[in-house]
Backbone as CSV, one residue per row, in Angstrom:
resi,resn,N_x,N_y,N_z,CA_x,CA_y,CA_z,C_x,C_y,C_z
1,MET,8.827,-3.445,-29.851,7.671,-4.025,-29.211,6.440,-3.681,-30.047
2,SER,5.581,-4.656,-30.249,4.390,-4.445,-31.074,3.337,-3.629,-30.325
3,VAL,2.398,-3.108,-31.058,1.316,-2.312,-30.478,0.498,-3.168,-29.509
4,GLU,0.261,-4.410,-29.877,-0.511,-5.318,-29.014,0.218,-5.567,-27.702
5,ASP,1.535,-5.775,-27.781,2.335,-5.988,-26.573,2.302,-4.750,-25.676
6,THR,2.438,-3.602,-26.284,2.411,-2.353,-25.528,1.082,-2.178,-24.823
7,GLU,-0.004,-2.396,-25.544,-1.330,-2.234,-24.940,-1.570,-3.255,-23.839
8,ARG,-1.079,-4.471,-24.022,-1.236,-5.512,-23.003,-0.450,-5.132,-21.750
9,LEU,0.804,-4.687,-21.933,1.625,-4.281,-20.796,1.047,-3.061,-20.087
10,PHE,0.514,-2.121,-20.856,-0.100,-0.940,-20.264,-1.323,-1.338,-19.436
11,SER,-2.162,-2.199,-19.994,-3.350,-2.657,-19.261,-2.960,-3.373,-17.978
12,GLN,-1.919,-4.180,-18.038,-1.448,-4.880,-16.840,-0.939,-3.892,-15.789
13,ALA,-0.220,-2.880,-16.238,0.301,-1.875,-15.311,-0.836,-1.107,-14.650
14,VAL,-1.840,-0.730,-15.429,-2.985,-0.012,-14.871,-3.688,-0.893,-13.842
15,GLU,-3.911,-2.142,-14.186,-4.587,-3.061,-13.267,-3.773,-3.265,-11.986
16,LYS,-2.481,-3.411,-12.131,-1.620,-3.707,-10.983,-1.425,-2.494,-10.067
17,TYR,-1.280,-1.304,-10.636,-0.895,-0.137,-9.851,-1.996,0.903,-9.660
18,SER,-3.173,0.680,-10.205,-4.207,1.713,-10.117,-4.634,1.993,-8.679
19,ASP,-4.789,0.961,-7.854,-5.183,1.194,-6.460,-4.119,1.980,-5.704
20,MET,-2.858,1.644,-5.941,-1.769,2.334,-5.267,-1.743,3.814,-5.654
21,VAL,-1.830,4.098,-6.954,-1.786,5.486,-7.426,-3.020,6.242,-6.935
22,THR,-4.185,5.616,-7.015,-5.411,6.267,-6.546,-5.319,6.580,-5.060
23,GLY,-4.880,5.598,-4.286,-4.753,5.810,-2.847,-3.779,6.917,-2.507
24,LEU,-2.640,6.929,-3.179,-1.649,7.974,-2.940,-2.215,9.346,-3.287
25,CYS,-2.909,9.418,-4.407,-3.508,10.697,-4.815,-4.583,11.143,-3.825
26,LEU,-5.393,10.206,-3.346,-6.415,10.548,-2.356,-5.788,11.041,-1.064
27,VAL,-4.743,10.361,-0.630,-4.080,10.754,0.608,-3.425,12.120,0.459
28,ARG,-2.805,12.352,-0.677,-2.109,13.624,-0.880,-3.061,14.784,-1.051
29,LEU,-4.138,14.563,-1.808,-5.004,15.673,-2.180,-6.234,15.823,-1.301
30,GLY,-6.754,14.718,-0.795,-7.942,14.785,0.056,-9.204,15.137,-0.703
31,ASN,-9.195,14.992,-1.999,-10.336,15.348,-2.827,-10.454,14.301,-3.926
32,ARG,-11.581,13.605,-3.969,-11.744,12.489,-4.893,-11.629,12.918,-6.365
33,GLN,-12.241,14.026,-6.723,-12.196,14.465,-8.119,-10.775,14.859,-8.536
34,ASP,-10.084,15.579,-7.678,-8.701,15.936,-7.989,-7.827,14.689,-8.070
35,ALA,-8.084,13.732,-7.170,-7.310,12.487,-7.182,-7.548,11.718,-8.482
36,GLU,-8.782,11.717,-8.961,-9.078,11.041,-10.229,-8.387,11.734,-11.397
37,ASP,-8.373,13.056,-11.380,-7.665,13.802,-12.425,-6.172,13.479,-12.396
38,CYS,-5.624,13.469,-11.203,-4.199,13.164,-11.035,-3.908,11.752,-11.527
39,TYR,-4.746,10.809,-11.134,-4.616,9.407,-11.550,-4.577,9.307,-13.078
40,GLN,-5.504,9.981,-13.731,-5.559,9.946,-15.195,-4.297,10.542,-15.809
41,ASN,-3.820,11.639,-15.245,-2.604,12.261,-15.772,-1.388,11.354,-15.612
42,VAL,-1.326,10.645,-14.483,-0.204,9.733,-14.245,-0.185,8.644,-15.306
43,PHE,-1.327,8.021,-15.558,-1.349,6.926,-16.522,-1.287,7.421,-17.966
44,LEU,-1.700,8.639,-18.209,-1.505,9.233,-19.526,-0.008,9.431,-19.787
45,LYS,0.708,9.888,-18.787,2.155,10.052,-18.925,2.841,8.703,-19.110
46,LEU,2.338,7.685,-18.423,2.901,6.343,-18.617,2.673,5.881,-20.051
47,TYR,1.489,6.125,-20.567,1.193,5.708,-21.943,2.091,6.445,-22.940
48,LYS,2.334,7.722,-22.670,3.210,8.495,-23.558,4.662,8.023,-23.460
49,ASN,5.038,7.457,-22.305,6.394,6.933,-22.096,6.356,5.412,-22.070
50,ARG,5.822,4.827,-23.117,5.606,3.372,-23.176,6.877,2.557,-22.958
51,ARG,8.017,3.115,-23.233,9.257,2.376,-23.061,9.459,1.963,-21.606
52,LEU,8.853,2.692,-20.684,8.958,2.349,-19.262,8.282,1.013,-18.941
53,LEU,7.356,0.600,-19.791,6.641,-0.656,-19.556,7.569,-1.862,-19.666
54,GLU,8.692,-1.682,-20.326,9.651,-2.777,-20.488,10.518,-2.972,-19.250
55,ASN,10.527,-1.993,-18.326,11.352,-2.070,-17.117,10.770,-3.060,-16.126
56,ASP,11.589,-3.394,-15.130,11.101,-4.292,-14.086,10.017,-3.586,-13.264
57,GLY,9.282,-4.358,-12.507,8.141,-3.845,-11.758,8.489,-2.776,-10.746
58,GLU,9.599,-2.932,-10.030,9.958,-1.960,-8.997,10.320,-0.604,-9.586
59,HIS,11.003,-0.598,-10.714,11.339,0.671,-11.357,10.061,1.380,-11.804
60,LEU,9.167,0.640,-12.418,7.905,1.212,-12.885,7.080,1.720,-11.709
61,LYS,7.023,0.942,-10.637,6.266,1.337,-9.449,6.830,2.633,-8.866
62,ALA,8.141,2.714,-8.742,8.780,3.921,-8.214,8.529,5.110,-9.135
63,TRP,8.586,4.889,-10.431,8.333,5.964,-11.397,6.892,6.460,-11.246
64,LEU,5.944,5.537,-11.130,4.533,5.921,-10.975,4.315,6.731,-9.701
65,ILE,4.961,6.330,-8.617,4.812,7.073,-7.367,5.408,8.467,-7.500
66,ARG,6.568,8.565,-8.097,7.209,9.870,-8.278,6.339,10.787,-9.142
67,VAL,5.803,10.258,-10.232,4.945,11.049,-11.117,3.654,11.432,-10.390
68,ALA,3.093,10.500,-9.622,1.866,10.794,-8.865,2.115,11.912,-7.858
69,ILE,3.236,11.859,-7.169,3.565,12.916,-6.207,3.690,14.253,-6.918
70,ASN,4.376,14.277,-8.050,4.514,15.527,-8.799,3.174,16.030,-9.325
71,GLU,2.351,15.122,-9.803,1.017,15.515,-10.277,0.186,16.082,-9.125
72,CYS,0.300,15.459,-7.971,-0.430,15.947,-6.799,0.041,17.337,-6.404
73,LYS,1.340,17.570,-6.493,1.863,18.902,-6.193,1.260,19.931,-7.144
74,ASN,1.197,19.578,-8.422,0.608,20.486,-9.403,-0.869,20.731,-9.105
75,HIS,-1.587,19.655,-8.776,-3.005,19.801,-8.428,-3.180,20.580,-7.127
76,TYR,-2.283,20.369,-6.188,-2.382,21.072,-4.913,-2.283,22.579,-5.117
77,ARG,-1.400,22.988,-6.002,-1.288,24.422,-6.300,-2.614,24.954,-6.841
78,PHE,-3.226,24.170,-7.717,-4.518,24.564,-8.271,-5.592,24.531,-7.187
79,ARG,-5.610,23.457,-6.401,-6.640,23.261,-5.379,-6.567,24.320,-4.293
80,SER,-5.385,24.836,-4.018,-5.256,25.831,-2.956,-6.092,27.073,-3.260
81,ARG,-6.467,27.229,-4.511,-7.296,28.376,-4.897,-8.760,28.013,-5.059
82,HIS,-9.106,26.742,-4.812,-10.481,26.280,-4.988,-10.938,25.494,-3.768
83,GLN,-12.249,25.457,-3.570,-12.810,24.733,-2.428,-12.705,23.224,-2.655
84,THR,-12.472,22.458,-1.578,-12.340,21.005,-1.676,-13.527,20.321,-1.024
85,GLU,-13.605,19.004,-1.221,-14.671,18.212,-0.628,-14.320,17.808,0.786
86,SER,-15.299,17.267,1.460,-15.080,16.809,2.826,-14.344,15.473,2.827
87,LEU,-13.899,15.061,4.004,-13.182,13.795,4.144,-14.054,12.585,3.856
88,GLU,-15.371,12.720,3.944,-16.255,11.588,3.683,-16.056,11.021,2.279
89,SER,-15.774,11.880,1.325,-15.558,11.396,-0.040,-14.265,10.596,-0.155
90,VAL,-13.269,10.921,0.666,-12.009,10.171,0.650,-12.198,8.827,1.335
91,THR,-12.874,8.833,2.457,-13.030,7.598,3.217,-13.962,6.619,2.525
92,SER,-14.818,7.084,1.633,-15.730,6.174,0.934,-14.980,5.239,-0.011
93,PHE,-13.715,5.529,-0.302,-12.887,4.667,-1.143,-12.643,3.318,-0.470
94,TYR,-12.651,3.302,0.863,-12.400,2.084,1.631,-13.713,1.467,2.087
95,GLU,-13.860,0.163,1.888,-15.110,-0.523,2.170,-15.297,-0.849,3.650
96,ASP,-14.265,-1.319,4.316,-14.357,-1.732,5.704,-14.476,-0.517,6.622
97,GLU,-15.362,-0.592,7.607,-15.581,0.527,8.526,-14.308,0.890,9.289
98,HIS,-13.564,-0.112,9.726,-12.311,0.140,10.451,-11.327,0.870,9.549
99,ASP,-11.212,0.422,8.280,-10.306,1.076,7.331,-10.727,2.522,7.087
100,ARG,-12.038,2.749,6.956,-12.532,4.116,6.737,-12.210,4.998,7.934
101,SER,-12.387,4.449,9.112,-12.093,5.212,10.324,-10.605,5.553,10.400
102,LEU,-9.776,4.562,10.128,-8.342,4.780,10.196,-7.865,5.769,9.131
103,ILE,-8.332,5.609,7.900,-7.878,6.521,6.837,-8.397,7.936,7.086
104,SER,-9.564,8.063,7.717,-10.053,9.412,8.027,-9.142,10.079,9.047
105,ARG,-8.605,9.305,9.979,-7.644,9.850,10.948,-6.314,10.174,10.260
106,VAL,-5.877,9.316,9.351,-4.646,9.584,8.608,-4.811,10.871,7.803
107,MET,-5.999,11.089,7.244,-6.249,12.293,6.443,-6.216,13.563,7.277
108,GLU,-6.379,13.438,8.588,-6.327,14.612,9.454,-4.889,15.056,9.741
109,LEU,-3.940,14.189,9.431,-2.531,14.533,9.650,-2.086,15.593,8.648
110,PRO,-1.070,16.377,8.993,-0.498,17.300,8.011,0.048,16.510,6.810
111,PRO,0.048,17.104,5.620,0.432,16.384,4.399,1.773,15.645,4.462
112,LEU,2.781,16.219,5.084,4.087,15.554,5.142,4.016,14.209,5.864
113,TYR,3.273,14.171,6.937,3.173,12.946,7.735,2.176,11.973,7.102
114,ARG,1.118,12.512,6.572,0.092,11.706,5.917,0.701,10.914,4.766
115,GLU,1.550,11.551,3.997,2.166,10.924,2.829,3.079,9.762,3.218
116,VAL,3.973,9.973,4.174,4.900,8.898,4.540,4.170,7.761,5.241
117,ILE,3.162,8.081,6.039,2.372,7.029,6.697,1.703,6.166,5.635
118,TYR,1.101,6.798,4.643,0.422,6.037,3.587,1.412,5.182,2.802
119,LEU,2.486,5.779,2.343,3.446,5.040,1.522,4.129,3.920,2.296
120,HIS,4.376,4.138,3.572,5.060,3.113,4.373,4.104,1.979,4.757
121,TYR,2.943,2.313,5.272,2.045,1.292,5.808,1.047,0.735,4.801
122,TYR,0.615,1.541,3.843,-0.376,1.065,2.882,0.262,0.465,1.631
123,THR,1.419,0.969,1.232,2.057,0.419,0.033,3.326,-0.361,0.336
124,GLY,3.791,-0.323,1.588,4.890,-1.178,2.011,6.291,-0.715,1.659
125,TYR,6.484,0.562,1.431,7.819,1.050,1.118,8.659,1.157,2.385
126,SER,9.930,0.815,2.262,10.855,0.919,3.386,11.306,2.376,3.530
127,VAL,11.969,2.647,4.641,12.487,3.993,4.893,13.474,4.390,3.799
128,LYS,14.337,3.461,3.421,15.335,3.746,2.390,14.655,4.061,1.052
129,GLU,13.654,3.275,0.694,12.943,3.510,-0.567,12.204,4.839,-0.536
130,LEU,11.584,5.156,0.602,10.880,6.435,0.723,11.849,7.601,0.623
131,SER,13.029,7.422,1.173,14.044,8.456,1.090,14.360,8.791,-0.365
132,CYS,14.503,7.758,-1.169,14.784,7.973,-2.601,13.583,8.565,-3.329
133,LEU,12.393,8.035,-3.049,11.191,8.505,-3.734,10.869,9.963,-3.421
134,LEU,10.993,10.314,-2.157,10.613,11.660,-1.725,11.763,12.658,-1.796
135,LYS,12.958,12.127,-2.116,14.158,12.960,-2.232,14.461,13.715,-0.946
136,VAL,14.417,12.964,0.172,14.802,13.481,1.480,15.700,12.433,2.133
137,THR,16.353,12.790,3.220,17.228,11.838,3.893,16.408,10.770,4.611
138,GLN,17.070,9.650,4.917,16.403,8.578,5.654,15.987,9.053,7.042
139,ASN,16.799,9.876,7.660,16.440,10.408,8.984,15.197,11.280,8.920
140,THR,15.033,12.018,7.836,13.833,12.827,7.665,12.609,11.928,7.556
141,VAL,12.730,10.847,6.793,11.613,9.898,6.667,11.286,9.297,8.029
142,LYS,12.313,8.884,8.769,12.094,8.294,10.097,11.417,9.291,11.031
143,SER,11.846,10.542,10.977,11.241,11.577,11.826,9.778,11.791,11.462
144,ARG,9.500,11.849,10.168,8.118,12.049,9.730,7.239,10.866,10.123
145,LEU,7.781,9.656,9.990,7.018,8.475,10.409,6.739,8.512,11.911
146,LYS,7.749,8.836,12.692,7.573,8.879,14.152,6.565,9.941,14.540
147,ARG,6.716,11.134,14.005,5.791,12.223,14.339,4.378,11.909,13.840
148,GLY,4.294,11.336,12.648,2.984,10.952,12.114,2.313,9.900,12.974
149,ARG,3.077,8.888,13.400,2.519,7.854,14.290,2.071,8.454,15.612
150,ASP,2.886,9.357,16.162,2.518,10.000,17.429,1.230,10.807,17.282
151,MET,1.129,11.570,16.202,-0.083,12.353,15.964,-1.286,11.440,15.761
152,LEU,-1.073,10.361,15.002,-2.145,9.410,14.741,-2.588,8.735,16.031
153,LYS,-1.634,8.387,16.871,-1.953,7.769,18.160,-2.811,8.720,18.987
154,GLU,-2.464,9.987,18.981,-3.228,10.985,19.724,-4.645,11.119,19.163
155,LEU,-4.758,11.150,17.849,-6.081,11.243,17.215,-6.935,10.022,17.536
156,LEU,-6.311,8.853,17.512,-7.055,7.623,17.798,-7.441,7.535,19.263
157,SER,-6.598,8.024,20.171,-6.955,7.993,21.587,-8.052,9.009,21.874
158,GLU,-8.085,10.120,21.158,-9.177,11.089,21.298,-10.495,10.445,20.888
159,GLU,-10.454,9.641,19.839,-11.657,8.961,19.364,-12.183,7.986,20.420
160,ASP,-11.275,7.308,21.115,-11.664,6.366,22.166,-12.300,7.089,23.342
161,ARG,-11.847,8.318,23.603,-12.383,9.083,24.739,-13.788,9.602,24.468
162,LEU,-14.155,9.706,23.208,-15.488,10.243,22.880,-16.585,9.274,23.119
């Protein structure tokens, strides 16, 4: 593959998947600067592994999500020793007021539930696909989705009561 082809495919991949990777990093980390660092590391790794650009879209998408999750884990270890930003910086990523309100509630969930809720509802992954991506059983994914939805429902009903 020529250099021009590689750069064109890389640019297309960044354009196509940047929102997904950014959103996943924001949901996982809850800190815009850390999410941006993670995002850059993910696409730097993609550039270093240019051969992946020749794969079909679903393989590349799954690879990007897996790398983003691993990068977030690495950043989380670092972040656990440093102060983070407030949720307002995460919610500012979404333009619509309803979306900002909803994502702020999703961000209040524990990380395990927050992650599956985001990947299932915001990026459209099925339970089976999430099972493979997160390396857990399908029943674990279903349990996390159910518990996350229940917690989210409670958070949203609390908001209505205020």
